C-alpha positions in Angstrom: 65.0 137.7 28.7 65.8 138.2 25.0 66.3 135.1 22.9 69.8 133.9 21.9 69.3 135.2 18.4 68.6 138.7 19.9 71.9 138.9 21.8 74.7 138.0 19.5 78.2 138.0 21.1 80.8 139.8 19.0 83.6 140.6 21.4 84.9 139.3 24.7 87.5 140.9 26.9 89.4 138.2 28.7 92.2 138.3 31.3 94.9 135.6 31.4 98.5 135.1 32.6 101.3 133.3 30.8 102.5 131.6 34.0 100.5 128.4 34.0 97.7 126.4 32.3 95.3 129.4 32.0 97.4 130.6 29.1 96.9 127.3 27.2 93.2 127.4 28.1 92.7 131.0 26.9 94.4 130.4 23.5 92.5 127.1 23.0 89.2 128.8 23.8 90.0 131.8 21.5 90.6 129.6 18.6 87.4 127.7 19.2 85.4 130.9 19.4 86.3 131.6 15.8 83.5 129.3 14.8 81.1 131.8 16.4 82.7 134.9 14.8 83.7 136.2 18.2 86.7 138.4 18.6 88.7 138.1 21.8 90.7 140.9 23.4 93.3 139.2 25.7 94.7 141.2 28.5 97.8 139.5 29.8 99.2 140.0 33.3 101.6 138.4 35.7 104.8 138.2 33.6 106.1 139.3 30.2 105.3 136.9 27.4 108.2 135.0 25.9 108.7 134.8 22.2 107.0 131.5 21.7 103.8 132.7 23.5 103.7 135.9 21.5 104.1 133.9 18.2 101.2 131.7 19.2 99.0 134.7 19.8 99.9 136.1 16.4 98.6 133.0 14.7 95.1 133.4 16.2 93.2 135.7 13.8 90.4 136.6 16.1 92.6 137.6 19.0 94.0 141.0 20.0 96.7 141.0 22.6 97.0 143.8 25.2 100.1 143.0 27.2 101.2 144.0 30.7 103.2 142.5 33.6 101.1 143.6 36.6 101.5 141.2 39.5 98.7 138.7 40.0 96.7 138.5 43.2 98.5 135.4 44.5 101.9 136.9 44.1 104.0 138.6 46.8 102.8 142.1 47.8 100.5 142.4 44.7 97.9 144.9 45.7 99.2 148.1 44.2 99.7 146.2 41.0 96.2 144.7 41.2 94.7 148.1 41.6 96.8 149.5 38.7 95.8 146.5 36.5 92.1 147.2 37.4 92.3 150.8 36.1 94.0 149.5 33.0 91.3 146.9 32.5 88.5 149.4 32.8 90.2 151.6 30.2 90.4 148.5 27.9 86.7 147.9 28.4 85.9 151.5 27.5 88.0 151.3 24.4 87.0 147.8 23.2 83.3 147.8 24.2 83.0 144.0 24.8 79.8 142.2 25.1 81.1 140.2 28.1 84.2 140.5 30.4 85.7 137.0 31.1 88.0 137.1 34.1 90.4 134.2 34.8 91.1 135.7 38.3 89.0 136.9 41.2 89.8 140.3 42.6 88.9 142.3 39.4 85.4 140.8 39.6 84.6 143.7 42.0 85.5 146.5 39.5 82.7 148.8 38.3 82.3 147.1 35.0 79.8 148.4 32.4 79.6 144.9 30.8 78.4 141.7 32.4 81.2 139.7 34.0 82.0 136.0 34.1 84.7 134.8 36.6 86.3 131.4 36.0 88.0 129.9 39.0 91.0 127.8 37.8 92.7 127.5 41.2 93.1 129.5 44.4 95.5 129.9 47.4 93.1 128.6 50.1 92.1 125.4 48.3 95.8 124.9 47.4 96.8 125.1 51.0 94.0 122.8 52.1 94.9 120.1 49.6 98.7 120.4 49.7 99.5 121.4 53.2 96.3 120.4 55.1 96.1 123.8 56.8 94.8 127.2 56.2 97.2 129.8 54.8 99.1 132.1 57.2 97.5 135.3 58.3 99.3 137.3 55.6 96.8 135.8 53.1 93.8 137.4 54.8 93.6 140.3 52.3 93.8 137.8 49.5 90.8 135.9 51.0 88.8 139.1 51.3 89.6 140.3 47.8 88.7 136.9 46.3 85.4 136.8 48.2 84.5 140.4 47.0 85.3 139.5 43.4 83.3 136.2 43.5 80.3 137.9 45.1 80.3 140.9 42.7 80.6 138.8 39.5 77.4 138.3 37.5 78.3 134.6 37.1 81.0 132.2 38.3 82.1 128.9 36.8 85.1 126.6 37.0 86.6 123.7 35.0 85.2 121.2 37.5 82.4 121.0 40.0 85.1 120.1 42.5 86.7 123.5 42.1 83.3 125.3 42.4 82.8 123.4 45.7 86.2 124.4 46.9 85.5 128.1 46.1 82.2 128.0 48.1 83.9 126.2 51.0 86.6 128.9 51.3 84.8 132.1 50.2 81.1 131.7 50.7 78.2 132.0 48.4 78.2 133.4 44.8 76.1 133.1 41.7 77.3 130.0 40.0 76.8 128.3 36.6 77.5 124.6 36.1 81.2 123.7 35.6 82.6 124.0 32.1 85.2 121.3 31.5 88.3 122.4 29.7 88.9 121.1 26.2 91.7 120.5 23.7 91.7 120.1 19.9 91.9 116.3 19.3 94.4 116.6 16.4 97.1 118.2 18.6 97.9 115.1 20.6 97.7 112.0 18.4 98.7 108.6 19.7 102.0 107.3 18.3 103.9 104.0 18.4 104.2 103.4 22.1 107.6 103.0 23.8 108.5 101.6 27.2 108.7 104.8 29.3 106.7 106.8 31.8 106.3 110.5 31.6 104.9 113.3 33.8 104.5 117.0 33.0 103.7 120.2 34.8 105.3 122.9 37.0 108.0 120.8 38.6 108.3 123.3 41.5 104.6 123.2 42.4 104.1 120.8 45.4 100.5 120.4 44.2 101.7 118.3 41.3 103.4 115.9 43.8 106.1 115.0 41.3 108.3 114.3 44.3 106.3 111.1 44.8 107.1 109.9 41.3 110.8 110.9 41.8 110.8 108.8 45.0 109.9 105.6 43.1 111.5 106.3 39.7 114.8 104.5 40.6 112.8 101.3 41.6 111.2 101.0 38.1 112.4 99.0 35.1 111.3 101.7 32.7 112.8 105.2 32.6 110.7 108.1 33.9 110.8 111.5 32.1 109.7 114.8 33.5 108.7 117.8 31.4 108.1 121.2 32.9 109.3 124.4 34.3 111.8 123.9 37.2 112.2 127.5 38.3 109.4 129.0 40.4 108.2 132.6 40.2 110.7 133.6 43.0 113.6 132.2 41.0 114.2 129.1 43.0 114.9 125.8 41.2 113.5 122.4 41.9 115.1 119.4 40.2 114.6 115.6 40.6 117.7 113.8 39.5 116.1 110.3 39.7 114.1 111.2 36.6 115.3 112.2 33.1 114.6 115.9 32.8 113.2 117.3 29.6 112.8 120.9 30.7 109.9 123.1 29.5 108.9 121.8 26.1 107.0 123.5 23.4 103.5 122.1 22.9 104.4 120.3 19.7 107.5 118.7 21.4 105.4 117.6 24.4 102.8 116.1 22.0 105.5 113.9 20.5 106.7 112.7 24.0 103.2 112.0 25.1 102.3 110.3 21.9 105.1 107.7 22.4 104.7 107.3 26.2 103.0 104.2 27.4 102.2 105.6 30.8 101.5 109.1 32.1 101.7 109.6 35.9 100.6 112.6 37.9 99.9 111.7 41.6 98.6 115.2 42.2 97.5 116.5 45.6 95.7 119.4 43.9 94.7 119.7 40.3 91.5 121.7 39.6 91.3 120.2 36.1 94.6 119.0 34.6 95.2 120.0 31.0 98.3 117.8 30.8 96.3 114.8 31.9 93.8 115.5 29.1 96.7 115.8 26.6 98.1 112.5 27.8 94.7 110.9 27.5 94.3 112.1 23.9 97.8 110.8 23.2 96.7 107.3 24.3 98.7 107.0 27.5 97.6 104.8 30.4 96.9 107.3 33.2 98.0 107.0 36.8 96.6 109.9 38.8 96.2 111.2 42.3 93.0 110.2 44.0 91.4 113.6 44.4 87.8 114.8 43.7 88.6 116.9 40.6 90.5 114.1 38.8 87.9 111.5 39.8 85.2 113.8 38.4 86.9 113.9 35.0 88.6 110.5 34.8 86.8 108.0 37.0 86.7 104.7 35.2 89.4 105.8 32.7 92.5 106.0 35.0 94.2 104.2 37.8 94.0 106.3 41.0 96.5 106.3 43.9 96.5 108.1 47.2 98.8 111.2 46.8 100.5 110.6 50.1 101.5 106.9 49.4 104.5 106.6 47.1 104.6 102.9 47.8 101.1 102.5 46.2 102.2 104.6 43.3 105.3 102.4 42.7 103.2 99.2 43.0 100.7 100.4 40.4 103.4 101.5 38.0 105.2 98.2 38.3 101.9 96.3 37.6 101.3 98.4 34.5 104.8 97.8 33.2 104.4 94.0 33.6 100.8 93.7 32.4 100.7 94.9 28.8 97.1 94.0 28.3 95.9 96.0 31.3 98.1 98.9 30.3 96.6 98.9 26.7 93.1 98.6 28.1 93.6 101.6 30.4 95.2 103.6 27.6 92.1 102.9 25.4 89.8 104.0 28.2 91.8 107.2 28.8 91.6 108.1 25.1 87.9 107.3 24.8 87.2 109.6 27.8 89.6 112.3 26.5 87.7 112.5 23.3 84.7 114.0 25.2 86.7 117.0 26.2 86.9 118.9 22.9 87.6 122.6 22.5 84.4 122.9 20.4 82.3 121.6 23.3 84.1 124.0 25.7 83.4 126.9 23.4 79.8 126.1 23.0 79.3 126.0 26.8 81.0 129.4 27.1 79.0 131.0 24.3 75.9 129.8 26.1 77.0 131.5 29.3 78.1 134.7 27.4 74.7 134.9 25.8 72.9 134.3 29.1 74.9 137.1 30.7 74.4 139.6 27.9 70.7 138.8 27.7 70.2 139.4 31.5 72.3 142.6 31.2 70.0 143.9 28.4 66.9 143.0 30.4 68.3 144.9 33.4 69.0 148.0 31.3 65.5 147.9 29.8 64.0 147.5 33.3 66.0 150.5 34.5 65.2 152.7 31.6 
């Protein structure tokens, strides 16, 4: 295989959607890749970008946005859109000539790419159902399962933000060629600790049962501190979920959320399913004491630096929160542990890991081409 110096990476074609945390991840990674002089062509799908998202992209000098609104593979009746998006992506590859194709989804891993492909598994329907519902998805999801399996199997390399997520993918879809997990990262300066105030905060898609915000809402009225919730309340089908026992902040801009996290003494997310948890990382950087759902992925990232509670036991959640409210020394000790752990997960470290994978992929691809010549 050629050495790293023989296979410079100059351009990456990446897919992303503006619906969830993958968007934040993609922009964070793009900015960190500037240190390597790598240009990123971002192909967005799933929904139109809102103005704030488009403005954020314009501020990243090494990013070119190619925007669409094709349905994602986990949306209702998506397969015509997935096929159309696939043709669009192959055209983009032909035009942009990337060194590597980085897919933040599964089905398009099976396309006839000319470039080496990396699939990153951020979440999936079958592992969501297993964690949140305790059952397999209904039969209507069988095509999804087959398409995800095909994409994973066809990809040159697969990774995920935690080993727990890689294990879940193997459990539900079988074998594939895997690289070690690459933990997500955030720039440390974005979420500084501020003077702490006596309140609890949570953040995430309020409508997503995986976040288990309902458990926090159940105990909020029993606590002496106010509980704030930040996040989107309307799901992709237009239904709204609201918890009136908590003070609702709505969907905040990243800079606004950073201020709320900076002042919060406690961040609580008793999640049933969270393949990594970018908001947890942001809260850790901001110096919050962390109270998290006791699930494998969050244990992997935060064991020893957070207080864990069983997601299905709101009573245990309430007891831990009351204890943290009463015991300032314990609260401050846990906040310090959370921030110390969070400082490991930098965007620079994430970018270095991805550049290593990109280089490995391109080197192997070049070797294959030479062998076939």
